[in-house]
Structure formats: C-alpha cells, structure tokens
TORLUMRO-732291 format. One record per residue (C-alpha): residue in one letter; y, z, x. Coordinates in steps of 0.1 Angstrom, whole numbers. Example, Ala and Ser with C-alpha at 12.3 -4.5 7.8 and 13.67 -1.06 7.14 Angstrom:
// TORLUMRO-732291
(a (-45 78 123)) (s (-11 71 137)) 
This chain:
// TORLUMRO-732291
(m (0 0 0)) (k (36 -7 11)) (i (62 20 10)) (t (98 7 12)) (l (121 34 26)) (k (158 39 19)) (d (169 20 50)) (g (148 -10 41)) (s (120 -4 65)) (v (84 -5 53)) (k (55 19 59)) (e (19 7 52)) (y (-10 29 44)) (g (-46 22 36)) (e (-51 53 15)) (k (-30 73 -10)) (k (-7 99 4)) (s (16 126 -10)) (v (53 123 -6)) (y (52 153 18)) (q (26 136 40)) (i (47 104 42)) (a (78 125 51)) (l (57 142 78)) (d (45 108 91)) (i (82 97 94)) (s (92 129 113)) (e (85 166 113)) (g (122 173 110)) (l (124 152 78)) (a (94 170 64)) (r (110 204 71)) (a (142 193 54)) (a (126 175 25)) (c (132 190 -10)) (c (120 162 -33)) (a (120 124 -35)) (r (130 95 -56)) (v (100 72 -63)) (d (112 39 -77)) (g (144 58 -88)) (q (126 87 -105)) (v (129 122 -91)) (k (95 135 -80)) (d (79 165 -64)) (l (69 164 -27)) (r (34 170 -39)) (t (34 137 -59)) (v (6 114 -47)) (i (15 78 -41)) (d (-12 52 -45)) (a (7 20 -50)) (d (36 0 -36)) (c (69 17 -43)) (k (104 24 -31)) (l (107 59 -17)) (e (138 80 -8)) (i (132 114 7)) (c (158 138 -6)) (t (171 167 15)) (a (197 194 6)) (a (224 169 14)) (d (213 149 -17)) (q (223 161 -52)) (d (186 160 -63)) (g (175 179 -32)) (l (201 206 -38)) (a (190 208 -75)) (t (154 213 -63)) (i (165 243 -41)) (r (183 258 -71)) (h (154 252 -95)) (t (131 270 -71)) (a (156 298 -68)) (s (155 302 -106)) (h (117 307 -104)) (v (122 333 -76)) (l (147 350 -100)) (a (121 349 -128)) (e (95 365 -106)) (a (119 392 -95)) (v (127 400 -132)) (k (90 402 -141)) (r (85 426 -111)) (l (113 449 -120)) (f (114 445 -158)) (p (77 436 -167)) (d (85 436 -205)) (a (111 408 -201)) (k (99 375 -217)) (l (105 342 -199)) (t (122 313 -216)) (i (138 285 -195)) (g (155 283 -161)) (p (170 250 -150)) (s (193 240 -122)) (i (228 232 -132)) (d (259 216 -115)) (t (271 250 -101)) (g (237 265 -94)) (f (210 277 -118)) (y (203 301 -146)) (y (173 317 -163)) (d (172 331 -199)) (f (152 362 -207)) (d (144 381 -238)) (h (155 415 -226)) (a (183 440 -228)) (p (216 431 -212)) (f (216 431 -174)) (s (242 452 -155)) (r (258 443 -122)) (e (235 470 -107)) (d (205 452 -122)) (l (217 419 -106)) (d (220 436 -72)) (a (185 450 -75)) (l (172 416 -85)) (e (189 400 -55)) (a (171 425 -32)) (e (138 417 -49)) (m (144 380 -46)) (k (150 384 -8)) (k (117 402 -6)) (i (99 374 -25)) (i (115 348 -2)) (r (104 367 29)) (e (68 368 16)) (g (70 330 16)) (a (44 322 -10)) (a (36 285 -14)) (l (45 269 -47)) (e (13 253 -61)) (r (15 228 -90)) (f (-14 226 -115)) (t (-20 211 -149)) (l (-40 223 -179)) (p (-52 208 -212)) (r (-30 218 -242)) (e (-52 246 -256)) (e (-59 261 -222)) (a (-21 260 -214)) (i (-14 279 -247)) (r (-42 304 -240)) (l (-28 310 -205)) (m (7 318 -218)) (e (-7 339 -246)) (e (-27 360 -221)) (r (5 365 -201)) (q (23 375 -233)) (e (50 348 -230)) (p (56 337 -266)) (y (86 314 -257)) (k (64 294 -233)) (v (38 291 -260)) (e (64 277 -284)) (l (75 252 -258)) (i (40 240 -252)) (r (33 236 -289)) (d (64 214 -292)) (l (53 190 -265)) (p (36 157 -275)) (e (-2 159 -279)) (d (-7 137 -249)) (a (19 154 -227)) (e (8 165 -192)) (i (13 203 -192)) (s (22 214 -157)) (f (27 248 -142)) (y (38 262 -108)) (r (22 292 -92)) (q (39 313 -65)) (g (16 343 -56)) (d (8 361 -88)) (f (37 345 -107)) (v (31 315 -129)) (d (56 295 -149)) (l (55 265 -172)) (c (75 238 -155)) (a (78 201 -149)) (g (93 206 -114)) (p (102 195 -89)) (h (101 225 -65)) (l (102 233 -28)) (m (69 237 -10)) (s (75 274 -5)) (t (99 302 -15)) (k (110 303 21)) (g (130 272 14)) (v (156 292 -6)) (k (179 301 23)) (a (211 314 7)) (f (217 325 -29)) (k (238 348 -50)) (l (234 360 -86)) (t (269 356 -100)) (s (269 369 -136)) (s (250 375 -168)) (s (258 368 -204)) (m (243 364 -238)) (a (227 332 -250)) (y (207 320 -280)) (w (172 307 -277)) (r (175 269 -278)) (g (213 273 -283)) (k (210 281 -320)) (s (226 312 -334)) (e (198 317 -359)) (n (174 321 -331)) (a (167 352 -308)) (m (195 365 -287)) (l (187 362 -250)) (q (202 374 -217)) (r (212 347 -193)) (i (215 353 -155)) (y (235 328 -136)) (g (232 322 -99)) (t (238 297 -72)) (a (219 286 -40)) (f (228 266 -9)) (p (208 254 21)) (k (231 274 45)) (k (248 308 44)) (e (282 292 54)) (e (281 269 23)) (l (273 298 0)) (e (302 319 14)) (e (325 290 10)) (y (314 285 -26)) (l (318 322 -34)) (v (354 321 -22)) (y (359 290 -44)) (w (342 308 -73)) (e (365 338 -69)) (n (394 315 -72)) (v (379 299 -103)) (k (376 333 -119)) (n (412 341 -111)) (r (423 308 -127)) (d (402 314 -159)) (h (427 314 -187)) (n (408 343 -203)) (k (417 365 -173)) (l (450 350 -162)) (g (464 346 -197)) (r (458 383 -204)) (e (473 394 -171)) (m (504 373 -178)) (e (506 389 -213)) (l (503 355 -230)) (f (476 366 -255)) (t (451 394 -262)) (t (422 401 -285)) (v (413 432 -304)) (d (378 442 -317)) (v (391 455 -350)) (i (408 422 -357)) (g (377 401 -348)) (q (362 377 -324)) (g (379 343 -321)) (l (411 356 -336)) (p (435 359 -306)) (l (469 375 -308)) (l (496 354 -292)) (m (520 378 -274)) (p (557 369 -272)) (k (554 348 -240)) (g (524 329 -253)) (a (540 324 -287)) (k (571 310 -270)) (i (551 284 -251)) (i (533 273 -282)) (q (566 272 -301)) (t (581 249 -274)) (m (551 226 -276)) (q (551 225 -314)) (r (588 217 -317)) (w (584 190 -290)) (i (555 174 -309)) (e (571 176 -343)) (d (603 160 -331)) (l (584 134 -311)) (e (563 124 -341)) (d (590 125 -367)) (n (619 109 -347)) (e (601 85 -324)) (w (567 76 -338)) (g (574 72 -375)) (y (555 101 -390)) (i (563 119 -423)) (r (557 157 -423)) (t (537 175 -449)) (k (529 212 -455)) (t (497 219 -475)) (p (477 250 -485)) (l (454 269 -462)) (m (426 270 -487)) (a (412 251 -516)) (k (385 252 -543)) (s (351 240 -533)) (d (356 210 -556)) (l (379 194 -530)) (y (354 197 -502)) (k (326 184 -524)) (i (346 152 -529)) (s (352 148 -492)) (g (316 156 -483)) (h (325 186 -461)) (w (307 209 -486)) (d (274 191 -479)) (h (280 184 -442)) (y (301 213 -430)) (k (298 242 -453)) (d (281 265 -428)) (g (311 261 -406)) (m (336 272 -433)) (f (348 306 -445)) (v (338 307 -482)) (f (351 331 -508)) (g (329 336 -538)) (d (294 328 -550)) (e (288 294 -567)) (e (261 310 -589)) (k (283 339 -601)) (d (319 328 -599)) (k (338 302 -620)) (e (358 291 -589)) (v (348 293 -553)) (y (374 289 -526)) (a (372 282 -488)) (l (397 283 -460)) (r (403 248 -448)) (p (385 235 -416)) (m (406 203 -418)) (t (437 189 -435)) (c (426 154 -444)) (p (417 158 -481)) (f (450 177 -487)) (q (470 149 -473)) (y (451 124 -493)) (y (464 140 -525)) (v (499 137 -511)) (y (493 100 -508)) (k (477 98 -543)) (a (507 116 -559)) (t (526 83 -558)) (q (514 47 -563)) (h (519 26 -532)) (s (524 -11 -525)) (y (510 -29 -495)) (r (547 -30 -483)) (d (546 9 -480)) (l (519 9 -454)) (p (513 22 -429)) (l (521 57 -440)) (r (518 82 -412)) (y (514 118 -424)) (s (516 146 -399)) (e (513 184 -402)) (t (512 214 -379)) (s (479 226 -394)) (t (464 260 -392)) (l (426 256 -396)) (f (396 280 -398)) (r (361 274 -386)) (n (333 299 -387)) (e (321 295 -351)) (d (291 314 -338)) (s (301 348 -323)) (g (283 338 -290)) (e (305 307 -287)) (m (339 326 -287)) (h (359 323 -255)) (g (395 332 -250)) (l (417 305 -266)) (t (393 275 -262)) (r (368 285 -289)) (v (384 304 -317)) (r (380 308 -355)) (q (417 303 -364)) (f (437 277 -346)) (t (466 253 -350)) (i (466 215 -343)) (s (490 186 -343)) (e (471 169 -371)) (g (479 136 -387)) (h (464 110 -410)) (l (475 74 -412)) (i (469 54 -444)) (v (468 18 -434)) (r (459 -17 -446)) (p (428 -30 -429)) (d (448 -57 -411)) (q (470 -28 -396)) (m (441 -7 -384)) (v (436 -20 -349)) (q (473 -18 -339)) (e (477 16 -354)) (f (446 29 -336)) (k (461 16 -304)) (n (494 34 -312)) (c (475 66 -317)) (l (459 62 -283)) (a (493 55 -268)) (l (508 86 -283)) (a (480 107 -270)) (k (483 93 -235)) (y (521 99 -236)) (c (516 135 -245)) (l (490 139 -217)) (t (514 123 -192)) (v (543 146 -202)) (l (520 177 -198)) (g (509 164 -164)) (v (472 162 -173)) (e (465 125 -179)) (e (444 122 -147)) (d (422 152 -158)) (v (407 137 -189)) (t (377 115 -198)) (y (374 92 -228)) (h (343 91 -251)) (l (333 68 -279)) (s (315 92 -302)) (k (290 73 -323)) (w (267 80 -352)) (d (230 86 -347)) (p (210 62 -368)) (q (179 84 -363)) (n (197 112 -382)) (r (209 95 -413)) (e (213 126 -434)) (k (241 138 -412)) (y (263 108 -421)) (i (277 88 -450)) (g (280 51 -452)) (e (258 21 -444)) (p (247 11 -409)) (e (267 -22 -410)) (v (299 -2 -415)) (w (291 21 -386)) (e (282 -8 -363)) (q (314 -27 -372)) (t (338 3 -368)) (e (322 14 -335)) (g (326 -22 -323)) (h (363 -22 -332)) (i (368 10 -311)) (r (348 -4 -282)) (d (369 -35 -282)) (i (401 -16 -283)) (l (392 6 -254)) (n (380 -24 -233)) (e (412 -43 -241)) (l (433 -13 -230)) (h (412 -10 -198)) (i (403 26 -206)) (q (371 37 -190)) (f (348 55 -214)) (t (313 66 -221)) (e (294 63 -254)) (d (279 95 -269)) (v (253 90 -297)) (g (254 116 -324)) (e (289 129 -317)) (a (307 110 -345)) (a (322 128 -376)) (f (301 124 -406)) (y (324 98 -421)) (g (333 77 -390)) (p (332 71 -352)) (k (360 84 -330)) (v (375 85 -296)) (d (373 120 -280)) (i (395 128 -251)) (n (379 156 -231)) (a (388 178 -202)) (r (368 203 -182)) (n (377 240 -178)) (v (376 258 -145)) (y (339 264 -149)) (g (332 227 -155)) (k (325 230 -192)) (e (339 200 -211)) (d (360 205 -242)) (t (375 180 -266)) (m (413 181 -264)) (i (424 152 -286)) (t (404 131 -311)) (i (412 98 -329)) (q (388 89 -357)) (w (382 56 -375)) (d (375 61 -412)) (a (366 33 -435)) (l (347 54 -460)) (l (366 84 -475)) (a (392 64 -493)) (e (364 53 -517)) (q (354 89 -524)) (f (390 99 -531)) (d (397 68 -551)) (m (427 59 -529)) (y (442 25 -532)) (y (473 4 -527)) (i (486 -26 -547)) (d (483 -58 -526)) (q (505 -89 -529)) (n (483 -102 -557)) (g (487 -71 -578)) (d (451 -60 -571)) (k (440 -25 -561)) (v (427 -24 -525)) (r (411 5 -506)) (p (431 15 -474)) (y (416 26 -441)) (i (424 60 -426)) (i (429 72 -391)) (h (424 109 -385)) (r (441 119 -352)) (t (458 146 -332)) (s (486 138 -308)) (m (481 168 -285)) (g (452 185 -302)) (c (448 223 -306)) (y (478 243 -294)) (e (457 273 -284)) (r (432 252 -265)) (t (460 232 -248)) (l (476 265 -237)) (a (443 276 -222)) (w (441 242 -204)) (l (476 245 -190)) (i (471 281 -178)) (e (441 269 -157)) (k (457 236 -147)) (y (489 253 -134)) (e (474 287 -125)) (g (501 301 -148)) (k (529 283 -130)) (f (540 262 -159)) (p (565 233 -157)) (t (600 248 -163)) (w (604 233 -198)) (l (573 252 -210)) (c (581 285 -193)) (p (588 314 -217)) (e (613 327 -191)) (q (629 300 -171)) (v (655 319 -151)) (r (659 356 -141)) (v (692 368 -129)) (l (689 394 -101)) (p (721 415 -93)) (i (720 430 -59)) (s (733 463 -72)) (e (747 478 -104)) (k (782 468 -92)) (y (774 432 -101)) (e (757 437 -134)) (e (788 426 -153)) (y (788 392 -134)) (a (750 390 -139)) (a (756 394 -177)) (k (782 366 -176)) (v (757 343 -158)) (e (730 351 -183)) (k (753 344 -212)) (k (763 311 -198)) (l (726 301 -192)) (k (717 310 -228)) (e (747 291 -242)) (n (731 260 -226)) (g (697 267 -242)) (i (681 281 -210)) (l (656 310 -215)) (a (671 336 -192)) (a (669 374 -186)) (t (685 398 -162)) (d (667 425 -141)) (n (691 454 -141)) (r (666 479 -127)) (s (678 501 -99)) (e (654 486 -75)) (k (660 468 -42)) (i (665 431 -44)) (g (634 424 -24)) (f (613 442 -50)) (k (630 423 -78)) (i (623 390 -61)) (r (586 399 -56)) (e (583 409 -92)) (a (598 376 -104)) (r (575 357 -81)) (l (545 376 -95)) (d (556 367 -130)) (k (555 330 -118)) (l (591 323 -128)) (p (605 289 -118)) (y (640 302 -109)) (m (657 334 -97)) (l (695 337 -94)) (v (706 364 -69)) (v (742 375 -75)) (g (763 398 -54)) (q (799 401 -41)) (k (802 366 -26)) (e (786 349 -57)) (e (810 368 -80)) (e (840 358 -59)) (d (830 322 -57)) (g (816 317 -92)) (t (782 308 -76)) (v (746 319 -77)) (s (721 321 -49)) (v (691 301 -61)) (r (655 309 -53)) (s (627 288 -68)) (r (590 287 -66)) (f (593 250 -58)) (a (615 251 -27)) (g (620 287 -19)) (d (656 296 -9)) (e (677 267 -22)) (g (710 283 -12)) (q (742 290 -31)) (k (753 266 -58)) (p (782 267 -83)) (l (768 280 -116)) (e (777 249 -135)) (v (758 227 -109)) (f (727 248 -113)) (i (730 246 -151)) (d (733 209 -150)) (q (703 206 -127)) (i (680 228 -147)) (c (691 214 -181)) (k (682 179 -168)) (e (648 192 -156)) (i (641 208 -190)) (r (654 178 -210)) (t (633 153 -190)) (k (603 176 -189)) (e (601 171 -152)) (i (570 185 -135)) (r (586 198 -102)) (r (561 202 -74)) (e (561 230 -48)) (t (574 215 -15)) (v (574 247 6)) (k (556 280 4)) (e (583 306 -3)) (e (587 331 24)) (q (581 368 18)) (p (613 386 7)) 
C-alpha cells in the first residue's frame, strides 16, 4: 500500500500498519510528538490501522487537531480523578473545546478547593503513565459494562447510538470511558494543564433534564504556553462585562428581584439613554422611520394569530389558565403583531409603501435560569425594533437598506470588524417548527443569499436557525470567552401578512398582501452595552461616557473657578462633574483614571488668571493648557461626530 505524506513523499508497505507505527518509521522524534492523524482528511487515533492507499498527515501539538487530542485526553484524566476522589459522581460527556476542555458530572457543586484536590490527583495519574487502550464491544455488552459500572448517562448515550454503530471505549488503568477518541498513547502526554472553573450545566443542554456540574480546564504541550494562557485568561476575566460592569457601577442584580432582571445604575442608564436617543433620532430623521408605542402585554388571541402561541409559548411569561380563565394574557416577547395592527388601523395604497415602523421595545422572554449571564442573557430587555411593510417589488432594496443601517450603527460603535454574518435558514427535516411551504422558504432564502453576495458580505449558512415564519440575517459577535451572541437580526417575512389579513390597494384597485421585514438597527441595548464594556474594557468613546469631563481644582481656593468651568461645560451639553474633595491633586487624577474618564481638567491659580484649563486625557496623557473655549469646541466636535479617539501614549503616573 502507498501512504502519501503531507510533504508529497510516499511510503510503501507490504502489510498493514498503525498510524503510530508509520510515525515511528518516519522518525522516533515524530512518533514521540505525534498526537493524532488525518487520514484522507479525517481525524483518526494513532492506534488506527491503515490497510489501503491513503493520504496521511501526522498531527502534533502544533496542529489544532493535535492540541485538541491532548485536551481530550486531559478531560479523561480529570474524569478518572473525579471518580477516585468522588466515587459517587456519575460520568456524562467530556469533550475538548477551543479554549481547553470540560467534563460534566452528576454531582454536588465543586468548590475551588475541590478543583485544587482534583489537580493534584490528575498529576498523580499522569505520573503513573497508564497507557490508553481502545477497545470495542457489541451493543448489549457495552450497555452491560456501563450498567455494571453504574454509569446511567453512558447507558443512555449507547442506547441512542444507531444499531450498527461501532461502540468504542478507552481504558487507562482501572478507569474506562465510553469515547470515540482520538486520544494520546499514554496519560504522560498531558504535560501542562489547569482546572480553571466550575459551573452548572444541564444534561444535553435542556433545562428539563438533570442539572449537572461542569468542570472547565485547559491543557498545553508546554508549561510556558500554559502560563502565557493563564495570564491571558486572567485578562479575559477582568474584561468580562459581568465583572467589570459591576465594578464600574453600571449595573447590578439582586436575588429578591430575580435572575435575568438586571438593575441599570445611573451610569449604565445614562449610556443606554445616549444610545437610545441616537438610534431614535437616526431612524426618524435620516432613515424614514415612523415611531410607535405599543402595549407590553396582550391577550393570547394575538399570539395565536401570529403563531407565537404554538411555536414560542414556552418562552413567554403567561398570566392565567386557558382552561379556567376567560382571558389569558402574556408579556410580549416581540413587537411585530402589535405594529401590524397599527398598520391595519388605516387602509393603505401602494403609494403609501414602504411604511417603516420603529419602536424602542421592552420585551420579555422566559429564558432558562441556567442561561442567565449579566446583560447578555436576560429576561427583560429593550431593543431598537422595527417592521417594514413593503410591496414585493420593494423588498430587496429595503432589505439592503436595513443591512446598510445595521452596518452604519456597527461602524459608529467601532465594532464593525468584530462581527460575522449568518444566513439563518429553516430545517426541512423539522417541518413542525415552521409555517409555510418549502417553495416559499427556498425562494426567500435565495433572495437573501443573492443580496449578501451582491453586497460582497462574507457569510455562513446555518440550518435550523430561522424564525418560524422566515429566514434571516443574523449579525453575531463573540464575547471575551469566545461565545457567539446575535447582536442584530434582519428577517424576511412573506407569510405573516396572510395570517393577519394585511393588505394594500394596488394601482388596479385590488387587495394585495405586503411583505414584511423584521429588523433591529442596533439590537438589544443591554447586550450591546455588555459588548461595548468588553470591547473597550470600560473605556468608552467620549460620546458614550456617562461622565465625559471631571474638573479637578488643585485646592479649595479654586473651587469657585472650577464651578464656573463645570457650568460652562454643562451649558454646552457636556457631561461634567467637579471633584471638590480635600485630597491631593495626584490622588484625584488617579481616581479619575481608575474611573476610566476621557478627560480631566486641572485648575489652579494660573488657569484661573488666564481663563484656561490644564487638560489630561486617557488618550494622550498631559495635553497641556488650553483656553476653556478651545477645549469645549474640541470635545463638542468629538462628541458630535462620535469620534473614537485612540490612545497614543500611556499616561504617566501622577
């Protein structure tokens, strides 16, 4: 057989050989470094026996698949350590992930002390250096093995496998785990690892299933790489909006109020107010939108017409019992059906369209408690929502305009380069989740695909992510931990106008169904705030800052002049405050810097005599003395143009 290697060279063998044996034949060094292989492009274990011609790539820790194999093996070492220290824990799954690995256990929560003890036990297991041995069993024998070991989750996984599936296990010493692999040859291959955290998770990700405990960790081939990653990880945690936003007093949560119901504190509320006013003025004055204000709740009858009652009821907050109460109400999870009735209140001609309705909408969704996180996953939130009622011939251009508005908002916020675009499609294998015929879905998805290609927007296609009534473009961003969230969505709807009996009168006097675009211009305000906290590490662009300038008198003798400066700033719409505390000026400057303020104006005798201010900024450090009017002109222009000023020097310690 002929084995074609990555560099194009060919090895010939007269008998079958394992991947490891071939690596050893190439060089002992390669065999020592080998983690797994790609055989004809498919990731395989080093134990895989090759008996036919193929293309073979040996993967080391320098390859993504090789590193994943190290981390997958580390997850098995963790599982063995847990079974040694906590024998009653039940095993579930333990994959490698982009940042390392995790393993879910049916067990009580793990403390940091538990993780430290598990790390010590893992080191012991690694020193023992047990070989990892792969073996397979027939279905019934596999079930019996896991039943004997009292691992009910593994039994469930086996029963869910196809009848003809190969059921493979890996043994390391006395520990055995159901697993498809690949794995290292021995536990000694796990050189550097760290258990980073633990959290709650649901079995198979569904809240109705058992609550599990997930232990996260990471692993690297070298200690230096691990240490570098841990420094990076600490920085990530410090940028987490859930930590930084609380430290900056932007928001908080309270148990007695409830999960997913954050309280925006004055600073956070000011930032969201600034964004909301910007979006409302932008939509109304420049993009041709008409503003509405609709109720926060409605009778179930409304949601039954739209289809949300059948397709989304579990995600809604419902008041009343359909069997007992004459009327049942629900808090709205969306605004679209409300705005449809605004449209229906007046008869419209084809000349009236497009009609672009917008609303700053507070919505409610009954998210699982385990999904709550800071401001990114909440149960009450506010979005820049809009619905465009258009003629079919207007649909493509209006959809392009919605994309253009979204891109403009992203650009102003400074995050356009941080997003990915997705065409979210229906799943024809899950018909009950959607309304409408396949031809409609294929046609509308095709229109969106053509639009994205025409605009040269790179995108991926995601099956099963469409709304139940139509496909959409999702504009996503990753948080500091790498998790992807949808920030903006634009949906193509050719179906709901029929259900709501919406029409316009065409040029022939006939009733015609319009099309509808559901869209957000900036998305959810709370989630966007979380995104910006992490993006800018709390150092927001000046126009978004809840406090843009702090006036710092050198001593109490200059408080009167400081008050005049503050008054003048506020008269020009600048968010300013004065620090009159009887502290040294160096202390005041440090405090202002810790508060991540864009500008500090130091005032003393010379400034008062000359009518100037000494400007310090987080962008350029000490900017020297400037006439107050000059500074006001400069910062007003920065705020008006929404400039994102970059730091050019690291400010010196005061």
